[in-house]
C-alpha positions as CSV (number, residue, x, y, z in Angstrom):
1,M,28.8,29.6,-16.4
2,Q,30.7,26.4,-16.1
3,A,32.3,24.6,-13.2
4,E,34.9,21.9,-13.0
5,I,35.8,19.3,-10.4
6,I,39.4,18.1,-9.9
7,S,39.8,15.2,-7.5
8,I,43.4,14.6,-6.3
9,G,44.7,11.3,-5.0
10,D,46.4,8.2,-6.1
11,E,44.0,6.1,-4.0
12,L,41.2,7.2,-6.3
13,L,43.0,6.2,-9.5
14,I,43.9,2.7,-8.3
15,G,40.4,2.1,-7.1
16,Q,41.3,1.9,-3.4
17,T,38.8,4.7,-2.5
18,V,35.5,5.4,-4.3
19,N,35.2,9.0,-5.3
20,T,31.9,10.0,-3.7
21,N,33.0,13.6,-3.4
22,S,32.7,14.3,-7.1
23,S,29.1,13.1,-7.4
24,W,28.1,15.1,-4.2
25,L,29.6,18.2,-5.6
26,G,28.0,17.8,-9.0
27,E,24.6,17.4,-7.5
28,N,24.9,20.3,-5.0
29,L,26.5,22.7,-7.4
30,N,23.6,22.1,-9.8
31,K,21.2,23.0,-7.0
32,I,22.6,26.5,-6.8
33,G,22.6,27.0,-10.6
34,I,26.3,26.1,-11.3
35,R,26.6,23.5,-14.0
36,V,29.5,21.1,-13.8
37,H,30.7,20.2,-17.3
38,R,33.9,18.3,-16.4
39,S,35.2,16.1,-13.6
40,T,38.8,15.0,-13.6
41,T,40.8,12.7,-11.3
42,I,44.6,13.2,-11.1
43,S,47.5,11.8,-9.1
44,D,49.4,13.3,-6.2
45,D,51.9,14.7,-8.5
46,R,53.0,18.4,-8.7
47,R,53.2,18.5,-12.5
48,E,49.9,16.8,-13.0
49,I,48.2,19.2,-10.6
50,I,49.6,22.3,-12.2
51,Q,48.8,21.0,-15.7
52,G,45.2,20.2,-14.5
53,L,44.8,23.7,-13.1
54,N,46.1,25.4,-16.2
55,E,43.7,23.4,-18.5
56,A,40.7,23.8,-16.2
57,S,41.2,27.6,-15.8
58,A,41.1,28.0,-19.6
59,R,37.6,26.6,-19.9
60,S,35.8,27.0,-16.5
61,Q,34.9,29.9,-14.2
62,V,34.8,27.8,-11.0
63,I,37.2,25.0,-10.1
64,I,36.6,22.9,-7.1
65,M,39.5,20.7,-5.9
66,T,39.4,17.9,-3.3
67,G,42.2,16.0,-1.6
68,G,45.8,16.2,-0.8
69,L,45.6,18.6,2.2
70,G,46.6,16.2,5.0
71,P,49.7,16.4,7.2
72,T,51.8,13.8,5.6
73,K,54.5,14.1,2.9
74,D,52.2,12.6,0.1
75,D,49.8,15.5,0.6
76,I,51.3,18.1,-1.7
77,T,48.2,20.1,-2.9
78,K,48.8,23.1,-0.6
79,H,52.4,23.5,-1.6
80,T,51.6,23.1,-5.3
81,L,48.9,25.7,-5.1
82,S,51.4,28.1,-3.5
83,E,53.6,27.6,-6.5
84,F,50.8,28.0,-9.0
85,F,49.6,31.2,-7.4
86,N,53.2,32.5,-6.8
87,T,52.7,33.0,-3.1
88,G,54.3,31.8,0.1
89,L,53.0,30.0,3.2
90,I,52.2,32.0,6.4
91,L,50.9,31.0,9.8
92,N,47.2,31.5,10.1
93,E,46.6,32.1,13.8
94,E,42.9,31.3,13.7
95,A,43.6,27.9,12.1
96,L,46.4,27.1,14.6
97,E,44.1,27.9,17.5
98,R,41.4,25.7,16.1
99,I,43.8,22.8,15.3
100,T,45.4,23.1,18.8
101,G,41.9,22.9,20.4
102,F,40.9,20.0,18.2
103,F,43.7,17.9,19.6
104,R,43.5,19.2,23.2
105,E,39.8,18.2,23.3
106,R,40.6,14.7,22.3
107,G,43.6,14.4,24.6
108,I,46.0,13.8,21.7
109,P,49.5,15.5,21.5
110,L,49.8,18.1,18.8
111,L,52.6,17.0,16.5
112,E,54.7,19.4,14.3
113,E,53.0,17.8,11.3
114,N,49.7,18.8,12.6
115,R,50.9,22.3,13.5
116,S,52.2,22.7,9.9
117,Q,48.6,22.5,8.6
118,A,48.1,26.1,10.0
119,Y,50.6,27.4,7.4
120,L,48.5,28.5,4.4
121,P,49.1,30.4,1.2
122,E,49.3,34.1,1.9
123,S,47.1,35.0,-1.1
124,C,44.2,32.7,-0.3
125,T,41.0,33.3,1.7
126,V,41.0,30.6,4.4
127,I,38.0,28.3,4.7
128,Q,38.1,27.0,8.3
129,N,37.4,23.3,9.0
130,F,35.4,22.9,12.1
131,R,35.3,19.1,11.8
132,G,38.9,18.3,11.1
133,T,42.3,19.9,10.8
134,A,42.8,20.6,7.1
135,C,41.7,24.1,6.1
136,G,40.2,24.9,2.7
137,M,41.5,27.7,0.4
138,W,39.8,30.1,-1.9
139,F,41.8,31.8,-4.7
140,E,40.8,34.1,-7.5
141,K,42.9,34.6,-10.7
142,N,41.9,36.2,-14.0
143,G,38.2,36.0,-13.0
144,V,38.4,32.3,-12.2
145,V,37.6,31.0,-8.7
146,F,39.7,28.1,-7.4
147,V,38.5,26.3,-4.2
148,S,40.7,23.6,-2.6
149,M,39.0,21.4,-0.1
150,P,40.0,18.4,2.1
151,G,39.1,15.0,0.7
152,V,37.4,13.6,3.8
153,P,33.7,13.7,2.7
154,Y,31.9,14.8,5.9
155,E,34.5,17.6,6.4
156,M,34.2,18.8,2.8
157,Y,30.4,18.7,2.8
158,S,29.9,21.0,5.8
159,M,32.6,23.4,4.6
160,M,31.0,23.7,1.2
161,E,27.5,24.1,2.6
162,E,28.3,26.6,5.3
163,Q,31.1,28.7,3.7
164,V,31.7,28.0,0.0
165,F,28.2,27.8,-1.5
166,P,27.1,31.1,0.2
167,K,30.2,32.8,-1.2
168,L,29.7,31.4,-4.7
169,L,26.1,32.6,-4.6
170,T,27.2,36.2,-4.0
171,R,30.1,36.0,-6.4
172,F,28.3,34.9,-9.6
173,D,25.1,35.5,-11.5
174,R,23.6,32.1,-12.2
175,P,21.0,30.7,-14.6
176,N,17.9,28.9,-13.5
177,I,18.5,25.1,-13.6
178,R,15.6,22.7,-13.2
179,H,15.7,19.0,-13.2
180,R,12.8,16.5,-13.1
181,T,13.6,12.8,-12.5
182,I,11.0,10.0,-13.1
183,L,11.9,6.6,-11.8
184,T,10.9,3.4,-13.7
185,I,11.2,-0.3,-13.2
186,G,10.4,-3.3,-15.4
187,A,11.8,-2.3,-18.8
188,G,15.2,-1.5,-20.3
189,E,16.3,1.8,-21.6
190,S,16.1,0.8,-25.2
191,S,12.5,-0.4,-24.7
192,I,11.5,2.8,-23.0
193,A,13.3,4.9,-25.6
194,K,11.2,3.2,-28.3
195,Q,7.9,3.8,-26.5
196,I,8.6,7.5,-25.8
197,E,10.4,8.4,-29.1
198,A,7.8,10.9,-30.3
199,W,7.5,12.5,-26.8
200,E,11.3,12.7,-26.5
201,N,11.5,14.5,-29.9
202,S,8.9,17.1,-28.6
203,L,11.3,18.1,-25.8
204,E,13.6,19.9,-28.3
205,E,11.2,22.8,-28.9
206,H,11.5,23.6,-25.1
207,S,15.3,23.1,-25.0
208,I,14.8,20.2,-22.6
209,K,17.5,17.6,-22.4
210,L,16.6,14.0,-21.5
211,A,19.0,11.6,-19.9
212,Y,18.6,7.8,-19.5
213,L,20.2,6.6,-16.2
214,P,20.0,2.8,-16.1
215,S,20.7,0.5,-13.2
216,P,19.9,-3.2,-12.7
217,G,16.2,-3.5,-13.6
218,M,15.6,0.2,-13.4
219,V,15.9,3.3,-15.5
220,K,15.8,6.9,-14.3
221,L,14.6,9.5,-16.8
222,R,15.9,13.0,-16.1
223,M,14.6,16.1,-17.8
224,S,16.8,19.1,-17.6
225,M,16.2,22.8,-18.4
226,Y,19.1,25.3,-18.3
227,R,17.2,28.5,-19.4
228,G,14.0,30.3,-18.7
229,L,12.1,31.8,-15.8
230,P,11.4,29.3,-12.9
231,E,7.6,29.6,-13.2
232,L,7.8,28.9,-16.9
233,Q,10.2,26.0,-16.4
234,K,7.9,24.4,-13.8
235,K,4.8,24.8,-16.1
236,I,6.6,23.1,-19.0
237,M,8.1,20.3,-16.9
238,D,4.7,19.6,-15.3
239,Q,3.1,19.3,-18.8
240,K,5.9,17.0,-20.1
241,E,5.8,14.8,-17.1
242,K,2.0,14.4,-17.5
243,E,2.5,13.4,-21.1
244,L,5.2,10.9,-20.2
245,M,3.0,9.3,-17.5
246,A,0.3,8.7,-20.1
247,I,2.8,6.6,-22.0
248,V,4.9,4.7,-19.5
249,G,3.0,5.4,-16.2
250,S,2.7,1.7,-15.5
251,L,6.5,1.5,-15.2
252,V,6.8,4.5,-12.9
253,Y,7.3,3.9,-9.2
254,G,8.5,7.2,-8.0
255,F,10.1,10.6,-8.6
256,E,13.4,12.4,-7.8
257,K,15.2,10.7,-4.8
258,E,12.5,8.3,-3.9
259,T,13.5,4.6,-3.7
260,L,11.3,1.5,-4.0
261,Q,11.8,0.8,-0.3
262,S,10.7,4.3,0.7
263,V,7.7,4.2,-1.6
264,V,6.6,0.8,-0.2
265,G,7.2,2.1,3.3
266,D,5.1,5.2,2.8
267,L,2.3,3.0,1.4
268,L,2.4,0.6,4.4
269,R,2.6,3.4,6.9
270,S,-0.3,5.3,5.3
271,R,-2.5,2.2,5.5
272,N,-1.3,1.2,9.0
273,E,-0.2,-2.2,7.7
274,T,2.7,-4.4,8.5
275,L,5.2,-6.5,6.5
276,A,7.4,-9.6,7.0
277,V,9.7,-11.2,4.5
278,A,11.0,-14.7,3.8
279,E,14.2,-14.8,1.7
280,S,16.1,-17.5,0.0
281,L,18.3,-16.3,-2.9
282,T,18.3,-12.7,-1.8
283,G,19.9,-13.8,1.5
284,G,18.8,-10.9,3.6
285,F,19.4,-8.1,1.0
286,L,15.6,-7.5,0.8
287,A,15.3,-6.9,4.5
288,H,18.4,-4.7,4.3
289,L,16.7,-2.5,1.7
290,I,13.5,-2.2,3.8
291,T,15.4,-1.4,7.0
292,S,17.6,1.2,5.3
293,I,14.6,3.6,5.6
294,P,14.4,5.6,8.9
295,G,11.3,4.6,10.8
296,A,10.9,1.2,9.1
297,S,9.9,-0.3,12.4
298,D,6.5,1.5,11.9
299,Y,5.6,-1.3,9.4
300,F,8.4,-3.9,9.1
301,V,8.1,-6.7,11.7
302,G,11.0,-8.9,10.7
303,S,12.4,-11.5,8.3
304,I,13.7,-15.1,8.0
305,T,16.5,-16.0,5.7
306,S,15.5,-19.5,4.8
307,Y,18.6,-20.4,2.7
308,V,18.3,-24.2,3.2
309,N,15.3,-26.4,2.9
310,R,15.2,-27.3,6.5
311,I,14.6,-23.7,7.6
312,K,11.8,-23.4,5.0
313,E,10.2,-26.5,6.4
314,D,10.7,-25.8,10.1
315,E,10.2,-22.0,10.3
316,L,7.9,-21.3,7.4
317,Q,5.9,-24.5,7.4
318,V,6.7,-25.3,3.7
319,A,5.8,-29.0,3.2
320,A,8.8,-31.2,2.3
321,S,6.6,-32.9,-0.3
322,T,6.1,-29.5,-2.0
323,I,9.8,-28.9,-2.2
324,S,10.6,-32.4,-3.5
325,E,7.7,-32.5,-6.0
326,K,7.8,-29.0,-7.3
327,N,11.4,-27.9,-6.7
328,V,12.5,-25.3,-4.2
329,V,12.5,-22.7,-7.1
330,S,8.8,-22.8,-7.9
331,R,5.5,-21.0,-7.7
332,E,4.3,-23.4,-5.0
333,V,7.3,-22.9,-2.7
334,A,7.3,-19.1,-3.1
335,E,3.6,-19.0,-2.3
336,A,4.1,-21.3,0.8
337,M,7.0,-19.1,2.0
338,A,4.9,-15.9,1.7
339,V,1.9,-17.5,3.5
340,G,4.2,-19.0,6.1
341,I,6.0,-15.8,7.0
342,R,2.8,-13.8,7.2
343,K,1.2,-16.4,9.5
344,K,4.3,-16.7,11.7
345,F,4.8,-12.9,12.2
346,K,1.1,-12.1,12.1
347,T,1.5,-9.3,9.6
348,S,-0.7,-7.7,6.9
349,W,1.6,-8.7,4.2
350,G,4.1,-11.5,3.6
351,L,6.7,-11.3,0.9
352,A,9.0,-14.2,-0.3
353,T,11.8,-14.8,-2.7
354,T,13.4,-18.0,-4.0
355,G,15.5,-18.6,-7.1
356,V,18.9,-19.5,-8.6
357,A,21.3,-16.6,-8.1
358,G,24.2,-18.3,-9.9
359,P,26.6,-18.4,-11.5
360,T,26.2,-22.2,-10.9
361,G,23.4,-24.4,-9.7
362,G,20.9,-24.1,-12.5
363,S,19.4,-26.7,-14.8
364,E,17.9,-27.0,-18.2
365,E,14.4,-26.7,-16.6
366,I,15.4,-24.0,-14.1
367,P,18.4,-22.0,-15.5
368,V,20.5,-19.6,-13.5
369,G,18.7,-16.4,-13.0
370,T,15.3,-17.9,-12.5
371,V,13.4,-16.2,-9.6
372,W,10.0,-16.8,-8.1
373,M,8.5,-14.4,-5.6
374,A,5.1,-14.2,-3.9
375,V,3.0,-11.8,-2.0
376,A,0.5,-13.0,0.6
377,S,-2.3,-11.0,2.3
378,E,-5.8,-11.6,3.6
379,M,-6.9,-11.3,0.0
380,G,-4.9,-14.4,-1.0
381,V,-1.4,-15.1,-2.4
382,H,0.0,-14.3,-5.8
383,A,3.3,-15.4,-7.3
384,F,5.5,-13.9,-10.0
385,T,8.4,-15.1,-11.9
386,F,11.4,-13.4,-13.5
387,R,14.4,-14.5,-15.6
388,Y,17.7,-12.6,-15.1
389,G,21.2,-13.3,-16.2
390,K,24.2,-15.1,-14.7
391,N,25.7,-12.4,-12.5
392,R,25.1,-13.4,-8.9
393,M,25.1,-10.0,-7.2
394,Q,23.1,-8.4,-10.0
395,N,20.5,-11.1,-9.8
396,I,20.2,-10.7,-6.0
397,E,19.8,-6.9,-6.4
398,M,17.3,-7.2,-9.2
399,A,15.3,-9.8,-7.4
400,A,15.1,-7.7,-4.2
401,N,14.0,-4.6,-6.2
402,S,11.4,-6.7,-8.2
403,A,10.0,-8.1,-5.0
404,L,9.5,-4.6,-3.6
405,N,7.8,-3.6,-6.8
406,V,5.4,-6.5,-7.0
407,L,4.5,-5.8,-3.3
408,R,4.0,-2.1,-4.2
409,K,1.7,-3.0,-7.1
410,E,-0.3,-5.5,-5.0
411,I,-0.9,-2.9,-2.3
412,L,-2.1,-0.4,-4.9
413,R,-4.2,-3.0,-6.7
414,W,-6.1,-4.0,-3.6
415,S,-6.5,-0.4,-2.5
416,G,-8.0,0.4,-5.9
417,A,-5.3,2.8,-6.8
418,E,-4.0,0.8,-9.7
């Protein structure tokens, strides 16, 4: 059984809007045993939509479309679907009542354009939208299910979860699909591939597919099984994960949807410890990652973005002589920043970053991409250095992630868990 996603909208093709709907649908369809094998983005054009539907229906059993259901003239999906399924538009009283109530509750006049959204293809099963005005539509033709949904993400999400997924579950027999994702940091995908080559070859006998999903400084390793009983799948996955950990366990920081910031947060919370950060090149991005986790106030006290030397000296008590003699991008300054922020905020841990984000500002001795970071605690202070490339935003992201990882490893080291 195969599914296909068709995203409709010129704004997606010109890069004005990021297509988050496609990734959300792919993930959540997989969860219910429906494998997405193709995702296509097409323009708001009648011929393109009809051609896309014809091609998709020849190779897929489920087709999910998003976009083009608004009240304006550029939203042509509903009319094109009526043509494709050779049906007319009729007034859906339930939809009209809901749309009228939607505008009445907000004190907004109901325009004729809004009222027109209650006219829907006669041959479809209507999927009501309780968060907006554009209804969804379910069609069936020659054994293929077509679902058309609005492009507004939060509207589409709730409609799929509450109405479409349950209907798909009763409509199709589905295979057991199991994924296992191992999260690594500190080595590139080619390096990891070389280390696990023999292990990866052993996956074939169990029909396991391995995917490498790299991002700056990190690689996700995803094992996937598309056949077998759930109990057997789990047993095999557990064994293969154990074998993998024996090879690259030192690079693994988490599993599935965990993040470095959530892993670090869980460690701090479990130990009833606190953290403060002092940032230079990361410019607040490190604190942003930490506070992106709900409940971060349990362990995160605060931060100082000491982007200029004066702030390092005045707020973090970094000696001016240390900066002038050792350079602001140095082990000594990173250590002084970590010690200073911990002392100032009276926390269990202090974490600091300094470096040359680029693309300018480097030197022969300290080239662009050089980063120093330090972790301070009651056990002392330890510094680490990394060398990245010349992409400024990538350097900032990688430095923030590396800082979280060195903190994670220091916490584990001093707790005896590593």
